C-alpha positions in Angstrom: -51.8 4.1 52.9 -49.5 6.1 55.1 -46.2 7.0 53.4 -43.8 7.9 55.8 -40.9 10.4 54.4 -37.4 11.1 56.1 -36.0 14.4 55.4 -32.1 15.0 55.2 -30.7 17.6 57.1 -29.3 20.7 55.6 -25.8 19.4 56.1 -26.6 15.9 54.6 -28.3 17.3 51.8 -25.4 19.3 50.8 -23.1 16.4 51.3 -25.5 14.3 48.8 -25.4 17.1 46.1 -21.6 17.3 46.4 -21.3 13.6 45.8 -23.5 13.8 42.8 -22.0 16.6 41.3 -18.6 14.7 41.9 -19.9 11.7 40.3 -21.3 13.3 37.2 -18.2 15.4 36.8 -16.2 12.2 36.6 -18.5 10.6 34.1 -18.4 13.7 32.0 -14.6 13.9 32.0 -14.2 10.3 31.1 -16.8 10.9 28.3 -15.1 14.0 27.0 -11.7 12.5 27.7 -12.6 9.4 25.3 -14.1 11.7 22.5 -11.1 14.1 22.7 -8.6 11.2 22.5 -10.5 9.8 19.6 -10.6 13.3 17.8 -7.1 13.9 18.7 -5.9 10.8 16.6 -4.5 12.1 13.4 -5.9 10.7 10.0 -3.1 10.6 7.2 -3.9 10.4 3.5 -2.3 7.7 1.5 -2.0 7.2 -2.1 -2.2 3.9 -3.6 -2.7 2.4 -7.2 -5.9 0.9 -7.8 -4.8 -2.0 -9.9 -2.0 -3.5 -8.7 -3.1 -6.3 -6.7 -1.8 -7.9 -4.4 0.4 -5.0 -3.6 -2.2 -2.5 -3.6 -5.9 -2.6 -5.6 -9.5 -1.3 -5.3 -11.9 -3.9 -4.1 -14.9 -3.7 -6.5 -17.4 -5.2 -4.0 -16.4 -2.5 -1.0 -14.9 0.3 -3.3 -11.9 0.1 -0.7 -8.1 0.1 -1.3 -6.8 -3.3 -0.3 -3.5 -5.4 -0.4 -0.1 -6.1 1.1 1.2 -2.3 1.6 -2.3 -0.9 3.1 -2.3 -3.9 5.5 1.4 -3.0 6.5 0.6 0.6 6.7 -2.5 -0.1 8.8 -0.8 -1.9 11.4 1.8 0.7 11.4 -1.1 3.2 12.3 -2.3 1.1 15.0 1.1 0.8 16.6 2.3 4.5 16.2 -1.1 6.3 16.9 -2.7 7.4 13.8 -5.5 6.4 11.2 -5.0 6.1 7.3 -7.3 6.9 4.4 -6.5 5.4 1.4 -6.9 7.4 -2.1 -6.8 5.8 -5.2 -3.7 7.3 -7.2 -2.0 6.0 -10.4 1.5 4.8 -9.9 2.9 7.3 -12.3 1.0 10.5 -10.2 2.3 9.2 -6.8 5.5 11.0 -6.4 4.1 14.3 -7.4 1.1 13.8 -5.1 3.2 13.6 -2.3 5.5 16.3 -3.4 2.6 18.8 -3.3 1.0 17.9 -0.2 -2.1 16.1 -1.5 -1.2 12.9 0.2 0.9 12.2 3.1 2.2 8.7 2.5 2.9 6.7 -0.7 1.8 3.1 -0.1 2.6 1.3 -3.4 5.2 -1.4 -4.6 7.5 1.6 -5.1 11.4 0.9 -4.8 13.8 3.5 -3.5 16.0 5.0 -6.2 18.4 7.7 -6.2 16.3 9.7 -8.4 12.9 9.5 -6.2 14.8 10.0 -2.9 15.9 13.6 -4.1 12.3 14.7 -3.4 10.6 11.7 -0.9 12.1 9.7 1.7 11.9 6.1 1.9 11.3 3.8 4.9 13.3 0.5 5.5 12.3 -2.1 3.0 8.8 -3.8 3.8 9.8 -6.9 0.9 11.5 -7.4 -2.2 10.4 -9.1 -5.5 11.5 -8.7 -9.3 9.6 -8.5 -12.5 7.8 -11.2 -14.4 6.7 -11.1 -18.1 3.4 -11.9 -19.7 3.0 -13.3 -23.2 -0.1 -14.3 -25.8 -1.3 -18.0 -24.8 -0.4 -19.1 -28.1 3.1 -17.9 -27.9 4.6 -21.2 -26.3 8.4 -19.7 -26.2 9.7 -20.6 -22.7 11.4 -17.3 -22.2 14.0 -17.6 -19.6 15.5 -14.3 -19.2 15.3 -10.5 -20.8 17.9 -11.6 -23.5 15.4 -14.3 -24.8 13.2 -11.3 -25.9 16.0 -9.5 -28.0 14.7 -7.5 -31.2 11.1 -7.6 -29.8 8.5 -4.8 -29.1 7.9 -5.2 -25.0 5.8 -3.0 -22.9 6.2 -2.0 -19.1 4.1 0.3 -16.6 5.2 3.8 -16.6 7.6 4.8 -14.2 8.7 1.5 -12.9 12.3 0.7 -12.6 12.7 -2.0 -14.9 10.9 0.0 -17.7 13.7 2.1 -17.5 16.1 -0.8 -17.5 14.5 -2.3 -20.6 14.9 1.3 -22.5 18.6 1.2 -21.2 19.8 -2.2 -22.1 18.9 -1.0 -26.1 18.3 -4.7 -27.2 14.5 -4.1 -28.1 12.9 -2.6 -31.2 10.7 -0.7 -28.9 9.8 -0.3 -25.5 6.0 0.8 -24.9 5.0 2.5 -21.7 1.7 2.0 -20.1 -0.3 3.6 -17.7 -3.0 0.8 -17.4 -2.0 -3.1 -16.8 -5.5 -3.7 -18.8 -4.0 -1.7 -21.9 -0.4 -3.4 -21.6 -2.4 -7.2 -21.5 -5.0 -5.9 -24.2 -1.8 -5.3 -26.5 0.0 -8.5 -25.7 -3.3 -10.4 -26.6 -3.7 -8.3 -29.8 -0.1 -9.2 -30.8 1.2 -5.5 -30.5 3.6 -6.3 -28.0 5.6 -9.9 -27.7 5.7 -9.6 -23.9 4.5 -7.3 -20.9 6.6 -6.5 -17.9 5.3 -6.0 -14.5 5.7 -7.2 -10.9 5.8 -10.8 -10.7 3.4 -11.0 -7.9 0.9 -8.5 -9.6 1.0 -10.4 -12.8 0.1 -13.7 -10.7 -2.6 -12.1 -8.7 -3.9 -11.1 -12.3 -3.9 -14.4 -13.5 -5.4 -16.0 -10.6 -8.4 -13.6 -10.9 -8.8 -14.4 -14.6 -7.5 -10.9 -15.5 -5.3 -12.2 -18.1 -7.5 -13.7 -20.5 -5.7 -14.6 -23.5 -2.4 -14.1 -21.9 -0.2 -16.2 -19.6 2.7 -15.5 -17.1 6.0 -17.2 -18.0 6.9 -18.7 -15.0 10.3 -20.0 -15.7 11.4 -16.2 -16.2 14.1 -15.2 -14.1 13.9 -11.3 -13.4 16.7 -9.2 -14.0 16.9 -8.3 -10.1 15.0 -8.2 -7.3 14.0 -4.8 -6.0 13.4 -3.6 -2.3 9.8 -2.0 -1.8 9.2 0.7 0.8 6.7 3.1 2.2 7.4 6.9 1.2 6.7 10.2 2.5 7.4 13.9 1.6 11.2 14.8 1.9 12.0 16.4 5.2 8.7 14.7 7.2 11.4 13.0 9.7 8.8 12.6 12.6 6.5 10.3 10.4 9.3 8.5 8.6 10.6 7.8 12.2 7.3 6.3 13.5 7.0 4.2 10.3 10.5 2.7 10.6 10.0 2.2 14.4 6.8 0.1 13.7 8.2 -1.9 10.9 11.5 -2.8 13.0 9.1 -4.0 15.8 6.6 -6.1 13.2 9.8 -7.6 11.8 10.9 -8.8 15.3 7.7 -10.2 16.4 6.5 -11.8 13.2 3.8 -9.8 12.5 5.1 -8.3 9.1 5.6 -11.7 8.1 2.3 -12.8 8.7 0.9 -10.1 6.6 3.1 -11.1 3.7 1.9 -14.8 3.9 -1.6 -13.5 4.0 -0.6 -12.2 0.3 1.4 -15.1 -0.6 4.5 -13.1 -0.6 6.8 -14.2 2.1 10.2 -15.6 1.3 
């Protein structure tokens, strides 16, 4: 079989090489651009309590932090151009972790207070809710308010606003503070405290998941007040705070924040 070949003239060969080089350069540039774009996206570290469902909690199957506030901050990151890596941090250690630079963002059911605002800066509110109470299953008293527990021993999570409020009321025999919700529930079941206080949505989530065996949520209890919850950053990190607030404003306007609240049964 005869095979005919058609040689390119030198000028044509040069043009072909130039076209190939140009095409290869464009392709390489696009690849590098995509790689650099991905690499240039900053990853911020968020601190979240691992046992405060539905606001923040550790999913035992995935070993990842989940919940209302992580969903909100993930959505903010997508809008504002940063990724978020979540670390499990006890509520009582969140402020110090932010101040020391171990975390960039506090992602929790944290309420802005003047004392906290001395060392961290808070975003606009994400939502608001009040405290609830749990009592022993056999305790059938229908507590309507905090005054109905006067003279008893009660408990609350360490570092919470209502924990401080309970102490200031001065109407209890004792107010015990707990780092672990499980420890507080255990003491309720054992009768060591009459009632345990925590965020109402958290208590309802624990009840729904079977985490309050031997205890129950008092659904008719009226909280002392409702508290805003917000995202916090280290004092002076105005650039990050501005991004967070910008995204929250847009999410409130377009309904995406309310959709996340509905997902976690916290929409008003």
